C-alpha positions, 0 to 999 in steps of 0.5 A: 890817426884817420886816413884823411888826416894824413891825405888832406894835408899831404894833398895840400903840400904839408908834410904828414906824421901819421899815428898808425892805428889802422892798416889803411893809414900804413898803406897810404905811407907804403904807397908814397914810399914813406913808411918812416912817416908812420908811427905805431899807436901801441909803440911804447916809445911813440911820444919820444919818436914823435917829438924827435921826428916833429923837430926834424921836420920843423928844422928841415921844413923846406926839404920836407915840403919839396919831397911832398911836392915831388911825391905829389908830382909823381902821383899826378902822372899816375892819375893822369895816365888812369884818366887817359885809360877811362876818358876819351881825348877831347881833341882826338877825332870822333869815330865815323859811323861808317 
């Protein structure tokens, strides 16, 4: 239910289903564009919803893993772009002192 319980498996390529007990868990899923992977902890139908979705993920595991891979690739491009704004290109010519 904690943020890292979803972020770490996602980073390792594993589809996640998140029991949302804090807004941070929802924010992560919103950033991914996958709010349907989240289930509100106080929802009366939580057990049934989790069972249904878990069964779906297991039945279509290859598709879900590919979706995670695609999302990771998209996020990686954002990380690289941010890094380029912060870190100098090691192959670029050094500025002259003149």
